[in-house]
C-alpha positions in Angstrom: 137.0 30.1 7.7 139.5 29.5 10.7 137.3 26.6 11.3 136.7 24.8 8.0 134.7 21.9 9.0 131.9 24.5 10.9 131.9 26.8 7.7 131.1 24.4 5.5 128.5 22.8 7.6 126.8 26.1 8.7 127.7 28.5 5.9 129.6 27.6 2.8 127.0 24.1 1.9 124.1 25.9 1.9 125.6 29.0 0.3 127.0 27.1 -2.7 123.6 25.3 -3.1 121.7 28.7 -3.2 124.0 30.4 -5.5 124.1 27.5 -7.9 120.1 27.3 -7.9 120.3 31.2 -8.5 122.5 31.1 -11.4 120.6 28.8 -12.9 117.8 30.5 -12.6 119.4 33.6 -14.0 120.6 31.7 -17.1 116.7 30.4 -17.6 115.6 34.1 -17.3 118.2 35.2 -19.9 117.6 32.2 -22.4 113.7 33.1 -22.5 113.3 29.2 -22.3 109.2 28.9 -21.2 109.6 26.9 -18.4 106.0 25.4 -18.0 105.5 25.2 -21.8 108.7 23.0 -21.9 107.3 21.0 -18.9 104.2 20.3 -20.8 105.9 19.2 -23.8 108.0 16.9 -22.1 104.9 15.3 -20.2 104.1 14.7 -23.8 106.9 13.4 -24.8 107.1 10.9 -21.7 103.5 9.5 -22.7 104.1 9.3 -26.1 107.3 7.3 -25.2 105.6 4.9 -23.4 103.1 4.1 -26.1 106.3 3.4 -28.2 107.7 1.3 -25.4 104.5 -0.6 -25.1 104.4 -1.0 -28.8 108.4 -2.4 -28.6 107.5 -4.7 -25.6 104.2 -6.3 -27.9 106.4 -7.0 -31.3 109.4 -8.2 -28.9 106.9 -10.9 -27.7 105.5 -11.8 -31.0 109.2 -12.1 -32.3 109.8 -14.4 -29.8 106.8 -16.6 -30.1 107.3 -16.6 -33.9 111.2 -17.8 -33.1 109.7 -20.5 -30.8 107.3 -21.9 -33.8 110.2 -22.0 -36.1 111.9 -24.1 -33.6 108.9 -26.4 -33.6 108.9 -26.9 -37.1 112.4 -28.1 -37.3 111.6 -30.5 -34.3 108.6 -31.6 -36.1 110.0 -31.9 -39.5 113.0 -33.8 -37.9 110.4 -36.1 -35.9 108.7 -36.9 -39.7 112.2 -38.0 -41.1 113.4 -39.9 -38.1 110.4 -41.8 -37.8 110.4 -42.2 -41.1 113.7 -43.5 -41.6 114.3 -45.6 -38.1 110.6 -45.8 -36.9 108.9 -49.5 -36.5 105.3 -50.3 -36.8 102.8 -47.6 -35.8 105.5 -45.2 -34.9 106.8 -45.1 -38.7 103.4 -44.3 -39.6 102.5 -41.8 -36.9 105.3 -39.6 -36.2 105.7 -38.7 -40.0 102.0 -38.0 -40.1 102.1 -35.8 -36.8 105.2 -34.2 -37.8 103.9 -33.2 -41.1 100.4 -31.8 -39.8 102.2 -29.6 -36.9 104.9 -28.3 -39.4 101.9 -27.1 -41.7 100.0 -25.8 -39.1 102.8 -24.0 -37.2 103.7 -22.6 -40.7 99.8 -21.1 -41.5 99.8 -19.7 -37.9 103.5 -17.9 -39.0 102.5 -16.6 -42.3 98.7 -15.7 -41.6 98.6 -15.0 -38.3 102.1 -14.0 -36.2 103.5 -12.2 -39.3 100.4 -10.0 -39.7 100.6 -9.1 -36.2 104.0 -8.0 -36.4 103.8 -6.1 -39.8 100.7 -4.3 -38.0 102.8 -3.5 -34.8 105.9 -2.7 -36.4 103.9 -0.4 -38.7 102.4 1.1 -35.6 105.6 1.5 -33.9 107.2 3.3 -36.4 103.9 5.9 -36.8 104.3 6.1 -33.1 108.0 6.4 -32.9 108.1 9.4 -35.1 105.2 11.1 -33.1 107.8 10.6 -30.5 110.7 11.9 -32.3 109.0 15.2 -33.0 107.5 16.1 -29.5 111.5 15.4 -28.7 112.4 17.6 -31.3 110.0 20.9 -30.2 111.5 20.1 -26.1 115.0 20.4 -27.5 114.0 23.5 -29.9 112.8 24.9 -26.4 115.7 24.3 -24.5 118.4 25.2 -26.8 118.3 28.7 -25.7 119.2 27.4 -22.4 121.6 25.0 -23.4 123.7 27.4 -25.2 124.3 29.3 -22.5 125.9 26.7 -20.1 129.8 27.1 -20.1 132.7 25.2 -18.9 133.5 28.2 -16.6 130.1 28.2 -14.8 131.7 25.9 -12.2 134.3 28.1 -11.6 132.4 31.2 -11.1 129.9 29.7 -8.7 132.6 28.3 -6.6 134.8 31.9 -6.6 131.0 33.6 -5.7 131.1 31.2 -2.6 134.4 31.5 -1.4 136.1 34.6 -2.7 139.3 33.8 -1.5 139.7 30.9 -4.5 140.8 32.3 -7.6 140.5 30.2 -10.7 142.8 30.2 -13.9 141.4 29.2 -17.2 144.3 26.9 -17.8 147.6 26.1 -15.9 149.9 28.5 -18.0 153.6 28.7 -18.3 153.8 31.8 -16.0 151.9 30.0 -13.0 154.0 27.3 -13.3 157.1 28.9 -13.5 156.3 31.0 -10.5 155.5 27.4 -8.5 158.8 26.1 -9.6 160.8 29.2 -8.8 159.3 30.7 -5.7 157.7 27.6 -3.5 160.0 24.5 -4.0 157.7 23.0 -6.5 158.3 19.0 -6.4 156.9 17.9 -9.5 154.7 14.9 -9.4 154.6 14.1 -12.7 157.3 12.2 -14.2 158.1 10.3 -17.3 155.6 7.1 -16.1 152.6 9.8 -15.8 150.9 11.6 -18.1 148.5 14.5 -17.5 144.8 14.2 -18.5 142.9 17.1 -17.0 143.9 20.1 -14.6 142.4 22.9 -12.2 144.5 26.0 -11.2 144.5 29.2 -9.7 145.4 31.0 -6.1 144.4 30.7 -2.8 144.6 33.2 -0.6 147.2 34.4 -3.3 149.3 31.3 -3.2 149.2 29.2 -6.4 147.7 25.9 -6.5 147.0 23.4 -9.4 145.0 19.9 -9.1 145.7 17.5 -11.6 144.8 14.0 -12.9 146.9 11.5 -14.2 147.2 8.5 -16.3 150.3 6.4 -14.3 152.2 3.6 -16.1 154.2 1.1 -13.7 155.5 -2.4 -15.1 153.7 -5.0 -13.3 153.3 -9.0 -13.5 150.9 -11.5 -14.9 150.8 -15.4 -14.3 150.1 -17.2 -17.1 148.9 -21.0 -16.8 149.2 -23.7 -19.4 148.5 -27.4 -18.9 149.2 -31.0 -20.5 147.2 -33.9 -20.3 149.3 -36.9 -20.5 147.9 -40.7 -21.0 150.0 -44.0 -19.8 149.3 -47.3 -19.1 149.7 -50.1 -16.7 149.1 -53.9 -16.3 147.5 -54.6 -13.2 145.9 -58.2 -11.8 142.4 -58.0 -11.1 140.5 -59.7 -8.5 140.5 -62.9 -10.2 144.4 -62.5 -10.5 144.2 -62.2 -14.2 146.3 -59.3 -15.8 144.7 -56.5 -17.4 145.5 -53.1 -18.9 144.8 -50.0 -17.3 144.7 -47.0 -18.8 145.8 -43.3 -16.9 145.0 -39.6 -17.3 146.4 -36.6 -15.9 146.5 -33.0 -16.4 149.7 -31.5 -15.7 149.5 -27.5 -14.7 152.3 -24.7 -14.9 152.3 -21.4 -14.0 155.0 -18.6 -15.6 154.9 -14.9 -14.3 155.8 -12.4 -16.7 156.2 -8.5 -16.8 152.9 -7.0 -17.6 152.2 -3.2 -17.9 149.9 -1.5 -15.6 147.9 1.6 -16.0 145.7 3.2 -13.4 144.6 6.9 -12.5 145.5 9.3 -10.2 144.4 12.9 -8.7 146.6 15.0 -6.6 146.6 18.8 -5.2 149.8 20.9 -5.1 149.9 24.1 -3.0 152.4 26.4 -2.5 152.9 28.3 1.0 156.1 30.4 2.2 154.6 29.4 5.9 157.1 27.4 7.7 159.5 27.1 4.5 162.1 24.5 6.2 159.4 22.0 7.2 159.1 18.8 5.9 156.8 15.8 6.8 154.4 13.6 5.7 151.2 11.6 7.0 148.9 9.2 5.6 145.1 8.1 6.1 143.4 5.6 8.5 140.1 6.6 8.3 139.8 7.7 11.8 136.3 8.7 11.0 135.3 5.4 10.6 136.1 4.1 14.0 134.0 4.3 17.5 134.8 6.2 20.3 136.2 3.4 22.1 138.5 2.3 18.9 139.7 5.7 18.7 140.9 6.1 22.6 142.6 2.8 22.2 144.5 3.8 19.2 145.6 7.0 21.2 146.2 5.2 23.8 148.8 2.8 22.1 150.2 5.8 19.8 151.2 7.5 22.8 153.3 5.1 23.9 155.1 4.5 20.8 155.4 8.5 20.6 157.1 8.8 24.0 159.4 5.9 23.1 160.7 8.0 19.9 160.8 10.8 21.8 163.3 9.3 24.1 165.1 7.7 21.1 165.4 11.1 19.8 167.0 12.8 23.3 169.5 9.9 23.4 170.4 10.7 19.6 170.0 14.2 19.7 167.4 14.2 16.7 164.7 16.9 16.4 161.4 14.8 17.2 159.8 16.2 20.3 156.0 15.0 21.0 153.2 17.0 21.0 151.1 18.1 24.3 148.1 17.5 22.2 148.7 13.5 21.9 145.3 13.1 19.9 146.5 15.2 17.3 149.8 13.7 16.9 148.7 10.4 17.2 145.8 10.7 14.6 147.6 13.0 12.3 150.6 11.0 12.6 153.0 13.2 11.1 155.9 11.8 13.1 158.6 12.1 10.3 158.6 16.0 10.7 162.2 17.3 10.5 161.6 21.1 12.5 159.7 20.9 15.5 159.8 25.0 15.8 158.2 25.1 12.7 155.7 22.4 13.0 154.2 24.0 16.0 154.2 27.3 14.8 151.9 25.9 11.8 149.9 23.6 14.3 148.8 26.2 16.4 146.3 24.6 19.2 143.5 25.8 17.0 145.2 24.3 13.6 145.4 20.6 15.8 141.7 20.9 17.3 140.6 21.7 13.5 143.0 18.9 12.3 141.3 16.5 14.8 137.8 17.7 14.0 138.4 17.3 10.5 139.7 13.7 10.5 136.9 12.4 12.8 134.1 13.8 11.1 131.9 12.3 8.3 130.6 15.9 7.0 133.2 15.5 4.2 135.1 12.3 3.5 136.7 12.0 6.9 140.7 11.0 7.4 140.9 10.2 3.5 144.2 11.7 2.8 147.7 11.8 2.3 149.7 15.3 3.3 152.9 15.9 2.4 154.9 19.0 2.8 158.3 19.6 1.4 159.6 23.3 2.4 157.0 25.6 0.5 155.3 22.7 -1.3 152.3 21.2 -0.3 150.9 17.9 -1.6 147.3 16.5 -1.0 146.2 13.3 -2.4 142.7 12.0 -1.2 140.8 9.1 -2.0 137.6 11.2 -2.7 139.7 13.0 -5.5 140.6 9.7 -7.3 136.6 9.7 -8.4 136.1 13.3 -9.1 135.0 14.2 -12.2 137.0 17.4 -13.0 135.1 17.8 -16.6 133.1 20.9 -16.5 132.0 21.5 -20.0 128.5 22.7 -20.2 127.5 19.8 -22.0 127.0 17.9 -18.7 124.0 20.0 -18.3 122.2 20.1 -21.6 119.0 18.5 -21.7 115.1 18.6 -23.3 114.0 18.6 -19.8 114.2 21.9 -17.9 113.9 20.0 -14.5 116.5 17.3 -15.5 119.3 19.8 -16.9 118.5 21.9 -13.3 119.0 18.7 -11.1 122.1 17.8 -13.5 123.4 21.6 -12.7 122.7 21.8 -8.9 124.0 18.0 -8.3 127.1 18.3 -10.3 128.1 21.7 -9.2 127.5 21.1 -5.5 129.3 17.9 -5.8 132.3 19.4 -7.6 132.2 22.2 -4.7 132.4 19.3 -1.9 135.3 17.5 -3.5 137.1 20.4 -4.3 136.6 21.7 -0.5 137.8 18.9 1.5 140.8 18.4 -0.7 141.7 22.4 0.6 140.1 21.4 3.8 143.7 19.8 5.4 145.3 23.1 4.4 142.4 25.0 5.6 142.8 24.0 9.0 145.9 25.5 9.7 145.4 29.6 10.4 148.5 30.3 9.3 148.3 29.7 5.8 145.3 32.0 5.4 146.2 34.8 7.6 150.0 35.1 7.0 150.2 37.0 3.8 152.1 35.9 0.2 155.7 37.3 0.1 155.5 39.4 -3.3 158.4 38.4 -5.5 159.8 40.1 -8.2 157.6 39.4 -11.5 158.7 36.4 -14.0 159.7 38.2 -16.8 160.6 35.1 -19.0 159.2 31.5 -18.9 159.5 29.1 -21.3 156.7 28.4 -22.5 152.9 30.2 -22.9 151.2 27.1 -21.1 152.4 24.8 -18.9 153.6 20.9 -20.1 150.6 19.7 -17.9 148.2 21.7 -20.2 150.4 20.1 -23.1 149.8 16.9 -22.4 145.9 17.6 -21.3 145.2 18.8 -24.6 147.1 15.9 -26.4 145.3 13.4 -24.4 142.2 15.3 -25.4 142.6 15.1 -28.9 143.0 11.4 -28.3 145.5 9.1 -27.3 144.4 6.6 -30.8 146.1 9.6 -33.1 149.3 9.6 -31.5 149.9 5.9 -31.0 152.8 3.9 -32.5 151.9 1.3 -35.0 151.1 -1.9 -33.5 150.3 -0.6 -29.9 148.8 -3.1 -28.0 148.4 -1.2 -24.8 147.2 2.1 -23.2 149.4 4.9 -24.5 151.3 7.4 -22.4 151.6 10.9 -23.9 154.7 13.2 -22.8 154.8 16.6 -24.1 158.3 18.7 -24.6 158.3 21.9 -25.6 159.8 22.7 -29.2 159.4 26.4 -29.6 157.2 29.4 -29.0 155.5 31.5 -32.0 153.9 34.7 -30.1 151.3 33.0 -28.1 151.7 29.9 -29.6 153.5 26.6 -28.5 154.9 24.3 -30.9 154.8 21.0 -28.6 156.4 17.7 -29.5 154.5 14.6 -27.9 156.1 11.3 -27.1 153.3 8.5 -27.7 154.7 5.4 -25.7 153.0 2.1 -25.7 153.9 -1.5 -25.9 153.3 -4.4 -29.2 152.6 -7.7 -28.0 154.5 -10.8 -29.1 153.0 -14.3 -28.1 155.6 -16.5 -26.8 155.7 -20.0 -25.1 157.5 -21.2 -22.2 157.7 -25.1 -21.8 157.9 -25.8 -18.0 158.9 -29.1 -16.7 156.4 -30.9 -14.5 156.8 -34.2 -12.7 154.0 -36.6 -13.7 151.7 -39.2 -12.6 153.4 -41.4 -15.0 156.9 -41.0 -13.2 158.3 -39.0 -15.8 159.2 -35.5 -16.2 157.0 -33.8 -19.5 157.7 -30.2 -20.6 154.1 -28.3 -20.1 153.7 -25.4 -22.4 152.6 -22.1 -21.4 151.5 -19.2 -23.9 152.4 -16.0 -22.4 152.7 -12.6 -23.9 155.8 -10.4 -24.2 155.4 -6.7 -24.0 157.9 -4.6 -26.1 158.0 -0.8 -25.7 157.5 1.1 -28.9 157.0 5.1 -29.3 156.1 7.9 -31.7 156.6 11.7 -32.0 153.8 13.9 -33.0 154.0 17.7 -32.9 151.1 19.8 -32.2 150.0 23.3 -31.5 148.3 25.0 -28.5 147.1 28.1 -28.3 144.7 30.5 -25.9 141.2 31.3 -27.7 140.1 33.3 -24.5 136.9 32.1 -25.0 134.5 29.3 -23.9 134.3 26.6 -26.4 130.7 27.1 -28.0 131.5 30.2 -29.0 134.9 29.3 -30.4 133.8 27.0 -32.5 130.7 29.0 -33.7 133.0 31.8 -34.5 135.6 29.5 -36.4 132.7 28.4 -38.6 131.1 32.0 -39.3 134.2 33.3 -40.0 135.2 30.5 -42.2 138.2 29.5 -41.3 137.3 26.0 -39.6 138.6 24.1 -42.5 141.6 25.6 -41.5 141.3 24.8 -37.9 139.7 21.1 -37.9 141.7 19.9 -41.0 143.7 17.5 -38.6 142.8 15.9 -35.1 142.2 19.0 -32.5 140.6 19.6 -29.5 139.4 22.5 -27.3 139.9 22.6 -23.6 140.3 25.3 -20.7 140.5 28.1 -23.3 143.0 26.5 -25.4 143.1 25.2 -28.7 145.4 22.7 -29.9 145.7 20.5 -33.4 148.2 18.0 -35.0 150.9 20.2 -37.3 153.0 19.4 -39.7 156.2 21.2 -39.9 154.9 23.1 -42.9 151.9 24.7 -40.6 153.6 24.9 -37.5 153.8 29.1 -38.1 150.5 29.5 -39.8 148.5 28.2 -36.9 149.0 31.6 -34.9 147.8 33.5 -37.4 144.7 31.5 -38.1 144.1 31.5 -34.5 144.1 35.6 -34.5 141.5 35.8 -37.0 139.1 34.4 -34.5 137.5 37.6 -32.5 138.4 37.4 -28.6 
């Protein structure tokens, strides 16, 4: 992997696809599903579904026809009434006659023909629909053993097989988080305005990493527009010289800008490495891969001049910056705020520079779509493609009544997951030092406050559902923030603070000069958002198994009533539920009843 782009193109992409297909076939074999029998059943179901859809189409057409006839009946009745009431001469006679005749004809057509056809079609459709449901149930029964084998860990097992240098954690636990903080200068990207909704964590080359998806909140602004119609009268002379009154109308508009709570989602990667521990820099993406060769050459020439000026200025001011020999790398990577030239060159060796330029210019992955920030031992990557990455690995993503559909879902989803995660790591993989330099062995962390990181606490709370925590009167999205209360053996008791806004309708009156020469107060309705919050405790504990096994065992051991008596969630091998002070100490013992 010393040349990560070539490794993906020539090895990793095809290898992961092969591993994914083989893994799926292993699951099929283990499940005992008769694939050919299922395909026959699926073909039968699809044929039966076409019959149902055809009958549904015909039924819809006759219902529409019936609607038109009812409309014509109403028109005919109105024609007869209007002709009789206001018609004159022959129209007063013909309108009621033809209106009555048409009304009778349309009613007879509906009752004697259309309704009968609709009833027959509905009956046929219901019969055929039941047949389709029976075939579908048969197909689902055939696939049930396979669907039961899909696990949320399949995706991670496959990536580890393709790239043994990556080891995933089931969840982002307290020990890994403490290691990140103590030994790798971890700069937490999650503040009070961000709530974590998902994580993927582990170690790459023995160094800790964590991907996190978060809900971001900030106070923006929103324009509100109001209007007022004014009237006035003027006296004018017409062309004959006579005075006349002229009425005028004008619509006045006014706008006010008010604070408005904004929310969006983001995804980032934090990675710890002890290489170049005193180096800080940042770079932002420029989508170099979208440029032509001539455009890149022009960009590099222009950038070289800027680098030269910056280097000359640095010499005069005795600052640390010195331009690189490889100006293409220096311009395209653009980390000109670096503060340690020695360590920067140590990190970006000639091979690393070539790797990075190839990555930025290539369209094999996602090209130059990432921010890269290094602060000491903490590396932070935020890419455009990761913002669209679905981090959910639940086995239910692959479940289907159709073996071929399940296979396609499994292959596509896992290949896309691997590609996304690989090219978030790619900027780090371009640096051979990050792969070759062994991680320093620190003394074990004997103490860490929580069993699980506060990231996972928030993930579980969000999985339970923000509506369960929302303060009364909430009119916006809800931000959930976690704070540890205490630990009870392997259970964390956590307070979830839910913050939101209630909406209050207001009106501002804005003075606007009108066409009548006067100033008018234009009403502009707007909404004032006032912060509200609520605290709710939850319990979080590892169950050490996949979601399906956990739920099945809870029911089989008859402790489901204790576990699911309040809103709960199971994710990343962790179970969480809303609690009150009375049962906070009991949840640990209840979960211990489930055999791991």
